[in-house]
PyMOL commands that place a pseudoatom at each C-alpha (Angstrom):
pseudoatom trace, name=CA, resn=UNK, resi=1, chain=A, elem=C, hetatm=0, pos=[-43.746, -51.823, -79.221]
pseudoatom trace, name=CA, resn=UNK, resi=2, chain=A, elem=C, hetatm=0, pos=[-42.678, -50.651, -75.779]
pseudoatom trace, name=CA, resn=UNK, resi=3, chain=A, elem=C, hetatm=0, pos=[-45.461, -48.106, -75.654]
pseudoatom trace, name=CA, resn=UNK, resi=4, chain=A, elem=C, hetatm=0, pos=[-48.055, -50.859, -75.966]
pseudoatom trace, name=CA, resn=UNK, resi=5, chain=A, elem=C, hetatm=0, pos=[-46.593, -52.923, -73.131]
pseudoatom trace, name=CA, resn=UNK, resi=6, chain=A, elem=C, hetatm=0, pos=[-46.725, -50.132, -70.553]
pseudoatom trace, name=CA, resn=UNK, resi=7, chain=A, elem=C, hetatm=0, pos=[-50.526, -49.647, -70.611]
pseudoatom trace, name=CA, resn=UNK, resi=8, chain=A, elem=C, hetatm=0, pos=[-51.074, -53.396, -70.478]
pseudoatom trace, name=CA, resn=UNK, resi=9, chain=A, elem=C, hetatm=0, pos=[-48.842, -53.736, -67.422]
pseudoatom trace, name=CA, resn=UNK, resi=10, chain=A, elem=C, hetatm=0, pos=[-50.657, -50.903, -65.679]
pseudoatom trace, name=CA, resn=UNK, resi=11, chain=A, elem=C, hetatm=0, pos=[-53.999, -52.590, -66.219]
pseudoatom trace, name=CA, resn=UNK, resi=12, chain=A, elem=C, hetatm=0, pos=[-52.669, -55.878, -64.811]
pseudoatom trace, name=CA, resn=UNK, resi=13, chain=A, elem=C, hetatm=0, pos=[-51.251, -54.163, -61.724]
pseudoatom trace, name=CA, resn=UNK, resi=14, chain=A, elem=C, hetatm=0, pos=[-54.523, -52.290, -61.173]
pseudoatom trace, name=CA, resn=UNK, resi=15, chain=A, elem=C, hetatm=0, pos=[-56.564, -55.499, -61.440]
pseudoatom trace, name=CA, resn=UNK, resi=16, chain=A, elem=C, hetatm=0, pos=[-54.205, -57.231, -59.021]
pseudoatom trace, name=CA, resn=UNK, resi=17, chain=A, elem=C, hetatm=0, pos=[-54.622, -54.422, -56.462]
pseudoatom trace, name=CA, resn=UNK, resi=18, chain=A, elem=C, hetatm=0, pos=[-58.410, -54.580, -56.753]
pseudoatom trace, name=CA, resn=UNK, resi=19, chain=A, elem=C, hetatm=0, pos=[-58.319, -58.334, -56.170]
pseudoatom trace, name=CA, resn=UNK, resi=20, chain=A, elem=C, hetatm=0, pos=[-56.162, -57.807, -53.067]
pseudoatom trace, name=CA, resn=UNK, resi=21, chain=A, elem=C, hetatm=0, pos=[-58.676, -55.245, -51.728]
pseudoatom trace, name=CA, resn=UNK, resi=22, chain=A, elem=C, hetatm=0, pos=[-61.481, -57.796, -52.190]
pseudoatom trace, name=CA, resn=UNK, resi=23, chain=A, elem=C, hetatm=0, pos=[-59.438, -60.397, -50.262]
pseudoatom trace, name=CA, resn=UNK, resi=24, chain=A, elem=C, hetatm=0, pos=[-59.019, -57.965, -47.328]
pseudoatom trace, name=CA, resn=UNK, resi=25, chain=A, elem=C, hetatm=0, pos=[-62.786, -57.580, -47.127]
pseudoatom trace, name=CA, resn=UNK, resi=26, chain=A, elem=C, hetatm=0, pos=[-64.164, -60.539, -45.211]
pseudoatom trace, name=CA, resn=UNK, resi=27, chain=A, elem=C, hetatm=0, pos=[-67.000, -62.401, -46.857]
pseudoatom trace, name=CA, resn=UNK, resi=28, chain=A, elem=C, hetatm=0, pos=[-70.342, -61.699, -45.279]
pseudoatom trace, name=CA, resn=UNK, resi=29, chain=A, elem=C, hetatm=0, pos=[-72.542, -64.737, -44.689]
pseudoatom trace, name=CA, resn=UNK, resi=30, chain=A, elem=C, hetatm=0, pos=[-76.141, -64.624, -45.814]
pseudoatom trace, name=CA, resn=UNK, resi=31, chain=A, elem=C, hetatm=0, pos=[-78.369, -63.403, -43.000]
pseudoatom trace, name=CA, resn=UNK, resi=32, chain=A, elem=C, hetatm=0, pos=[-80.052, -66.466, -41.521]
pseudoatom trace, name=CA, resn=UNK, resi=33, chain=A, elem=C, hetatm=0, pos=[-83.315, -64.601, -40.875]
pseudoatom trace, name=CA, resn=UNK, resi=34, chain=A, elem=C, hetatm=0, pos=[-83.648, -63.499, -44.499]
pseudoatom trace, name=CA, resn=UNK, resi=35, chain=A, elem=C, hetatm=0, pos=[-81.570, -65.665, -46.877]
pseudoatom trace, name=CA, resn=UNK, resi=36, chain=A, elem=C, hetatm=0, pos=[-83.102, -63.990, -49.937]
pseudoatom trace, name=CA, resn=UNK, resi=37, chain=A, elem=C, hetatm=0, pos=[-81.621, -60.631, -48.929]
pseudoatom trace, name=CA, resn=UNK, resi=38, chain=A, elem=C, hetatm=0, pos=[-77.886, -60.825, -48.153]
pseudoatom trace, name=CA, resn=UNK, resi=39, chain=A, elem=C, hetatm=0, pos=[-76.124, -58.468, -45.747]
pseudoatom trace, name=CA, resn=UNK, resi=40, chain=A, elem=C, hetatm=0, pos=[-73.050, -56.653, -47.009]
pseudoatom trace, name=CA, resn=UNK, resi=41, chain=A, elem=C, hetatm=0, pos=[-70.045, -55.161, -45.254]
pseudoatom trace, name=CA, resn=UNK, resi=42, chain=A, elem=C, hetatm=0, pos=[-69.056, -51.558, -45.975]
pseudoatom trace, name=CA, resn=UNK, resi=43, chain=A, elem=C, hetatm=0, pos=[-66.177, -52.734, -48.177]
pseudoatom trace, name=CA, resn=UNK, resi=44, chain=A, elem=C, hetatm=0, pos=[-68.559, -54.689, -50.470]
pseudoatom trace, name=CA, resn=UNK, resi=45, chain=A, elem=C, hetatm=0, pos=[-70.877, -51.826, -51.440]
pseudoatom trace, name=CA, resn=UNK, resi=46, chain=A, elem=C, hetatm=0, pos=[-70.458, -49.035, -53.956]
pseudoatom trace, name=CA, resn=UNK, resi=47, chain=A, elem=C, hetatm=0, pos=[-72.049, -46.456, -51.638]
pseudoatom trace, name=CA, resn=UNK, resi=48, chain=A, elem=C, hetatm=0, pos=[-72.056, -47.219, -47.924]
pseudoatom trace, name=CA, resn=UNK, resi=49, chain=A, elem=C, hetatm=0, pos=[-75.013, -46.543, -45.657]
pseudoatom trace, name=CA, resn=UNK, resi=50, chain=A, elem=C, hetatm=0, pos=[-74.654, -43.076, -44.121]
pseudoatom trace, name=CA, resn=UNK, resi=51, chain=A, elem=C, hetatm=0, pos=[-76.354, -41.527, -41.120]
pseudoatom trace, name=CA, resn=UNK, resi=52, chain=A, elem=C, hetatm=0, pos=[-78.993, -38.912, -41.946]
pseudoatom trace, name=CA, resn=UNK, resi=53, chain=A, elem=C, hetatm=0, pos=[-79.197, -35.935, -39.632]
pseudoatom trace, name=CA, resn=UNK, resi=54, chain=A, elem=C, hetatm=0, pos=[-77.947, -35.697, -36.089]
pseudoatom trace, name=CA, resn=UNK, resi=55, chain=A, elem=C, hetatm=0, pos=[-78.316, -38.795, -33.913]
pseudoatom trace, name=CA, resn=UNK, resi=56, chain=A, elem=C, hetatm=0, pos=[-80.641, -38.373, -30.925]
pseudoatom trace, name=CA, resn=UNK, resi=57, chain=A, elem=C, hetatm=0, pos=[-79.014, -37.718, -27.565]
pseudoatom trace, name=CA, resn=UNK, resi=58, chain=A, elem=C, hetatm=0, pos=[-79.039, -40.592, -25.121]
pseudoatom trace, name=CA, resn=UNK, resi=59, chain=A, elem=C, hetatm=0, pos=[-81.154, -40.048, -22.001]
pseudoatom trace, name=CA, resn=UNK, resi=60, chain=A, elem=C, hetatm=0, pos=[-78.233, -40.469, -19.619]
pseudoatom trace, name=CA, resn=UNK, resi=61, chain=A, elem=C, hetatm=0, pos=[-77.291, -39.000, -16.262]
pseudoatom trace, name=CA, resn=UNK, resi=62, chain=A, elem=C, hetatm=0, pos=[-73.834, -39.947, -15.026]
pseudoatom trace, name=CA, resn=UNK, resi=63, chain=A, elem=C, hetatm=0, pos=[-73.274, -41.169, -11.504]
pseudoatom trace, name=CA, resn=UNK, resi=64, chain=A, elem=C, hetatm=0, pos=[-72.601, -37.955, -9.491]
pseudoatom trace, name=CA, resn=UNK, resi=65, chain=A, elem=C, hetatm=0, pos=[-69.913, -39.639, -7.414]
pseudoatom trace, name=CA, resn=UNK, resi=66, chain=A, elem=C, hetatm=0, pos=[-68.290, -41.397, -10.338]
pseudoatom trace, name=CA, resn=UNK, resi=67, chain=A, elem=C, hetatm=0, pos=[-64.857, -40.567, -11.595]
pseudoatom trace, name=CA, resn=UNK, resi=68, chain=A, elem=C, hetatm=0, pos=[-65.470, -41.394, -15.263]
pseudoatom trace, name=CA, resn=UNK, resi=69, chain=A, elem=C, hetatm=0, pos=[-65.053, -38.375, -17.510]
pseudoatom trace, name=CA, resn=UNK, resi=70, chain=A, elem=C, hetatm=0, pos=[-65.562, -40.124, -20.828]
pseudoatom trace, name=CA, resn=UNK, resi=71, chain=A, elem=C, hetatm=0, pos=[-68.454, -42.397, -21.732]
pseudoatom trace, name=CA, resn=UNK, resi=72, chain=A, elem=C, hetatm=0, pos=[-68.432, -44.350, -24.981]
pseudoatom trace, name=CA, resn=UNK, resi=73, chain=A, elem=C, hetatm=0, pos=[-70.548, -47.118, -26.505]
pseudoatom trace, name=CA, resn=UNK, resi=74, chain=A, elem=C, hetatm=0, pos=[-69.986, -48.936, -29.805]
pseudoatom trace, name=CA, resn=UNK, resi=75, chain=A, elem=C, hetatm=0, pos=[-72.701, -50.928, -31.570]
pseudoatom trace, name=CA, resn=UNK, resi=76, chain=A, elem=C, hetatm=0, pos=[-73.003, -52.870, -34.818]
pseudoatom trace, name=CA, resn=UNK, resi=77, chain=A, elem=C, hetatm=0, pos=[-76.273, -53.554, -36.628]
pseudoatom trace, name=CA, resn=UNK, resi=78, chain=A, elem=C, hetatm=0, pos=[-77.792, -54.021, -40.059]
pseudoatom trace, name=CA, resn=UNK, resi=79, chain=A, elem=C, hetatm=0, pos=[-79.390, -51.095, -41.876]
pseudoatom trace, name=CA, resn=UNK, resi=80, chain=A, elem=C, hetatm=0, pos=[-82.169, -52.267, -44.179]
pseudoatom trace, name=CA, resn=UNK, resi=81, chain=A, elem=C, hetatm=0, pos=[-82.966, -51.022, -47.689]
pseudoatom trace, name=CA, resn=UNK, resi=82, chain=A, elem=C, hetatm=0, pos=[-85.299, -48.326, -46.312]
pseudoatom trace, name=CA, resn=UNK, resi=83, chain=A, elem=C, hetatm=0, pos=[-82.510, -46.899, -44.117]
pseudoatom trace, name=CA, resn=UNK, resi=84, chain=A, elem=C, hetatm=0, pos=[-83.828, -48.165, -40.775]
pseudoatom trace, name=CA, resn=UNK, resi=85, chain=A, elem=C, hetatm=0, pos=[-81.797, -50.231, -38.285]
pseudoatom trace, name=CA, resn=UNK, resi=86, chain=A, elem=C, hetatm=0, pos=[-82.905, -53.852, -38.029]
pseudoatom trace, name=CA, resn=UNK, resi=87, chain=A, elem=C, hetatm=0, pos=[-83.398, -54.032, -34.263]
pseudoatom trace, name=CA, resn=UNK, resi=88, chain=A, elem=C, hetatm=0, pos=[-83.007, -57.809, -34.096]
pseudoatom trace, name=CA, resn=UNK, resi=89, chain=A, elem=C, hetatm=0, pos=[-79.397, -57.393, -35.291]
pseudoatom trace, name=CA, resn=UNK, resi=90, chain=A, elem=C, hetatm=0, pos=[-78.227, -54.767, -32.763]
pseudoatom trace, name=CA, resn=UNK, resi=91, chain=A, elem=C, hetatm=0, pos=[-75.093, -55.962, -30.968]
pseudoatom trace, name=CA, resn=UNK, resi=92, chain=A, elem=C, hetatm=0, pos=[-73.053, -54.104, -28.353]
pseudoatom trace, name=CA, resn=UNK, resi=93, chain=A, elem=C, hetatm=0, pos=[-69.406, -54.198, -29.412]
pseudoatom trace, name=CA, resn=UNK, resi=94, chain=A, elem=C, hetatm=0, pos=[-67.933, -52.303, -26.450]
pseudoatom trace, name=CA, resn=UNK, resi=95, chain=A, elem=C, hetatm=0, pos=[-68.790, -49.726, -23.811]
pseudoatom trace, name=CA, resn=UNK, resi=96, chain=A, elem=C, hetatm=0, pos=[-67.150, -47.876, -20.949]
pseudoatom trace, name=CA, resn=UNK, resi=97, chain=A, elem=C, hetatm=0, pos=[-70.297, -47.875, -18.808]
pseudoatom trace, name=CA, resn=UNK, resi=98, chain=A, elem=C, hetatm=0, pos=[-73.299, -50.259, -18.929]
pseudoatom trace, name=CA, resn=UNK, resi=99, chain=A, elem=C, hetatm=0, pos=[-75.900, -47.570, -18.153]
pseudoatom trace, name=CA, resn=UNK, resi=100, chain=A, elem=C, hetatm=0, pos=[-74.537, -45.301, -20.906]
pseudoatom trace, name=CA, resn=UNK, resi=101, chain=A, elem=C, hetatm=0, pos=[-74.610, -48.228, -23.354]
pseudoatom trace, name=CA, resn=UNK, resi=102, chain=A, elem=C, hetatm=0, pos=[-78.261, -48.922, -22.459]
pseudoatom trace, name=CA, resn=UNK, resi=103, chain=A, elem=C, hetatm=0, pos=[-79.131, -45.254, -23.039]
pseudoatom trace, name=CA, resn=UNK, resi=104, chain=A, elem=C, hetatm=0, pos=[-77.400, -45.274, -26.429]
pseudoatom trace, name=CA, resn=UNK, resi=105, chain=A, elem=C, hetatm=0, pos=[-79.054, -48.551, -27.421]
pseudoatom trace, name=CA, resn=UNK, resi=106, chain=A, elem=C, hetatm=0, pos=[-82.450, -46.982, -26.691]
pseudoatom trace, name=CA, resn=UNK, resi=107, chain=A, elem=C, hetatm=0, pos=[-81.742, -44.303, -29.355]
pseudoatom trace, name=CA, resn=UNK, resi=108, chain=A, elem=C, hetatm=0, pos=[-80.914, -46.779, -32.149]
pseudoatom trace, name=CA, resn=UNK, resi=109, chain=A, elem=C, hetatm=0, pos=[-84.548, -47.298, -33.284]
pseudoatom trace, name=CA, resn=UNK, resi=110, chain=A, elem=C, hetatm=0, pos=[-84.742, -43.546, -34.036]
pseudoatom trace, name=CA, resn=UNK, resi=111, chain=A, elem=C, hetatm=0, pos=[-81.633, -43.490, -36.257]
pseudoatom trace, name=CA, resn=UNK, resi=112, chain=A, elem=C, hetatm=0, pos=[-82.145, -43.106, -40.016]
pseudoatom trace, name=CA, resn=UNK, resi=113, chain=A, elem=C, hetatm=0, pos=[-79.643, -43.803, -42.772]
pseudoatom trace, name=CA, resn=UNK, resi=114, chain=A, elem=C, hetatm=0, pos=[-79.304, -43.303, -46.491]
pseudoatom trace, name=CA, resn=UNK, resi=115, chain=A, elem=C, hetatm=0, pos=[-79.289, -47.003, -47.469]
pseudoatom trace, name=CA, resn=UNK, resi=116, chain=A, elem=C, hetatm=0, pos=[-76.262, -48.694, -49.017]
pseudoatom trace, name=CA, resn=UNK, resi=117, chain=A, elem=C, hetatm=0, pos=[-76.067, -49.299, -52.761]
pseudoatom trace, name=CA, resn=UNK, resi=118, chain=A, elem=C, hetatm=0, pos=[-74.474, -52.112, -54.693]
pseudoatom trace, name=CA, resn=UNK, resi=119, chain=A, elem=C, hetatm=0, pos=[-74.342, -50.656, -58.196]
pseudoatom trace, name=CA, resn=UNK, resi=120, chain=A, elem=C, hetatm=0, pos=[-77.895, -49.273, -58.578]
pseudoatom trace, name=CA, resn=UNK, resi=121, chain=A, elem=C, hetatm=0, pos=[-79.557, -51.672, -56.130]
pseudoatom trace, name=CA, resn=UNK, resi=122, chain=A, elem=C, hetatm=0, pos=[-80.367, -50.792, -52.516]
pseudoatom trace, name=CA, resn=UNK, resi=123, chain=A, elem=C, hetatm=0, pos=[-78.896, -53.402, -50.168]
pseudoatom trace, name=CA, resn=UNK, resi=124, chain=A, elem=C, hetatm=0, pos=[-78.703, -54.238, -46.466]
pseudoatom trace, name=CA, resn=UNK, resi=125, chain=A, elem=C, hetatm=0, pos=[-75.414, -53.310, -44.804]
pseudoatom trace, name=CA, resn=UNK, resi=126, chain=A, elem=C, hetatm=0, pos=[-73.726, -53.813, -41.436]
pseudoatom trace, name=CA, resn=UNK, resi=127, chain=A, elem=C, hetatm=0, pos=[-72.875, -50.444, -39.874]
pseudoatom trace, name=CA, resn=UNK, resi=128, chain=A, elem=C, hetatm=0, pos=[-70.885, -49.478, -36.815]
pseudoatom trace, name=CA, resn=UNK, resi=129, chain=A, elem=C, hetatm=0, pos=[-72.365, -46.784, -34.595]
pseudoatom trace, name=CA, resn=UNK, resi=130, chain=A, elem=C, hetatm=0, pos=[-70.436, -45.026, -31.828]
pseudoatom trace, name=CA, resn=UNK, resi=131, chain=A, elem=C, hetatm=0, pos=[-71.734, -42.529, -29.303]
pseudoatom trace, name=CA, resn=UNK, resi=132, chain=A, elem=C, hetatm=0, pos=[-69.585, -40.746, -26.751]
pseudoatom trace, name=CA, resn=UNK, resi=133, chain=A, elem=C, hetatm=0, pos=[-69.930, -38.071, -24.101]
pseudoatom trace, name=CA, resn=UNK, resi=134, chain=A, elem=C, hetatm=0, pos=[-67.134, -36.200, -22.345]
pseudoatom trace, name=CA, resn=UNK, resi=135, chain=A, elem=C, hetatm=0, pos=[-67.768, -34.685, -18.947]
pseudoatom trace, name=CA, resn=UNK, resi=136, chain=A, elem=C, hetatm=0, pos=[-65.814, -31.991, -17.229]
pseudoatom trace, name=CA, resn=UNK, resi=137, chain=A, elem=C, hetatm=0, pos=[-66.192, -31.355, -13.516]
pseudoatom trace, name=CA, resn=UNK, resi=138, chain=A, elem=C, hetatm=0, pos=[-65.727, -27.683, -12.697]
pseudoatom trace, name=CA, resn=UNK, resi=139, chain=A, elem=C, hetatm=0, pos=[-65.430, -26.296, -9.188]
pseudoatom trace, name=CA, resn=UNK, resi=140, chain=A, elem=C, hetatm=0, pos=[-67.015, -22.875, -8.823]
pseudoatom trace, name=CA, resn=UNK, resi=141, chain=A, elem=C, hetatm=0, pos=[-66.398, -20.478, -5.957]
pseudoatom trace, name=CA, resn=UNK, resi=142, chain=A, elem=C, hetatm=0, pos=[-69.077, -18.225, -4.511]
pseudoatom trace, name=CA, resn=UNK, resi=143, chain=A, elem=C, hetatm=0, pos=[-68.418, -15.225, -2.379]
pseudoatom trace, name=CA, resn=UNK, resi=144, chain=A, elem=C, hetatm=0, pos=[-69.667, -15.122, 1.194]
pseudoatom trace, name=CA, resn=UNK, resi=145, chain=A, elem=C, hetatm=0, pos=[-71.878, -12.181, 0.173]
pseudoatom trace, name=CA, resn=UNK, resi=146, chain=A, elem=C, hetatm=0, pos=[-74.032, -14.364, -2.039]
pseudoatom trace, name=CA, resn=UNK, resi=147, chain=A, elem=C, hetatm=0, pos=[-72.583, -13.152, -5.342]
pseudoatom trace, name=CA, resn=UNK, resi=148, chain=A, elem=C, hetatm=0, pos=[-72.592, -15.093, -8.532]
pseudoatom trace, name=CA, resn=UNK, resi=149, chain=A, elem=C, hetatm=0, pos=[-70.584, -18.246, -9.077]
pseudoatom trace, name=CA, resn=UNK, resi=150, chain=A, elem=C, hetatm=0, pos=[-67.265, -17.865, -10.827]
pseudoatom trace, name=CA, resn=UNK, resi=151, chain=A, elem=C, hetatm=0, pos=[-64.164, -19.952, -11.458]
pseudoatom trace, name=CA, resn=UNK, resi=152, chain=A, elem=C, hetatm=0, pos=[-61.311, -19.450, -8.995]
pseudoatom trace, name=CA, resn=UNK, resi=153, chain=A, elem=C, hetatm=0, pos=[-59.364, -16.269, -9.744]
pseudoatom trace, name=CA, resn=UNK, resi=154, chain=A, elem=C, hetatm=0, pos=[-56.612, -16.598, -12.298]
pseudoatom trace, name=CA, resn=UNK, resi=155, chain=A, elem=C, hetatm=0, pos=[-57.949, -19.838, -13.707]
pseudoatom trace, name=CA, resn=UNK, resi=156, chain=A, elem=C, hetatm=0, pos=[-59.298, -20.538, -17.164]
pseudoatom trace, name=CA, resn=UNK, resi=157, chain=A, elem=C, hetatm=0, pos=[-62.119, -22.890, -17.954]
pseudoatom trace, name=CA, resn=UNK, resi=158, chain=A, elem=C, hetatm=0, pos=[-60.570, -26.234, -19.002]
pseudoatom trace, name=CA, resn=UNK, resi=159, chain=A, elem=C, hetatm=0, pos=[-61.869, -28.238, -21.940]
pseudoatom trace, name=CA, resn=UNK, resi=160, chain=A, elem=C, hetatm=0, pos=[-63.635, -31.561, -21.606]
pseudoatom trace, name=CA, resn=UNK, resi=161, chain=A, elem=C, hetatm=0, pos=[-61.441, -34.549, -22.497]
pseudoatom trace, name=CA, resn=UNK, resi=162, chain=A, elem=C, hetatm=0, pos=[-61.805, -36.219, -25.889]
pseudoatom trace, name=CA, resn=UNK, resi=163, chain=A, elem=C, hetatm=0, pos=[-63.218, -39.752, -25.837]
for i in range(1, 163): cmd.bond("trace and resi %d" % i, "trace and resi %d" % (i + 1))
show_as sticks, trace
zoom trace
């Protein structure tokens, strides 16, 4: 008799944990521009939308006199069932520099995703996209004889900071 109770309890605990996970995932309202095709959060889908290939590089030149060494921009948007970003849904979440954010936003139309799946059905999903660039300013010394540039003697090339 005890052996039968243990599997039943495990099933109940497992179902309870799954219900708690669903509660943690905020409900996604139906997209007002297309009520027939709801938008899902990552936690609602069986297979989340995933970026295909390498994202294009932003066309960005930092301010030469600026002191910022790390540029970062975060965006959220809906990926449709073909894997393309829905441009009308692009929203800037945060950025460290407005001009870098504009450069990143200009690359979003060229991004492609493997679309999200809910069971066997392709669905629209909200994705978060982050782009960052770390810069390292290096001072090089040239000899008075016109030789090649080199780092100061005894120094090693430092690494760019992580964003």
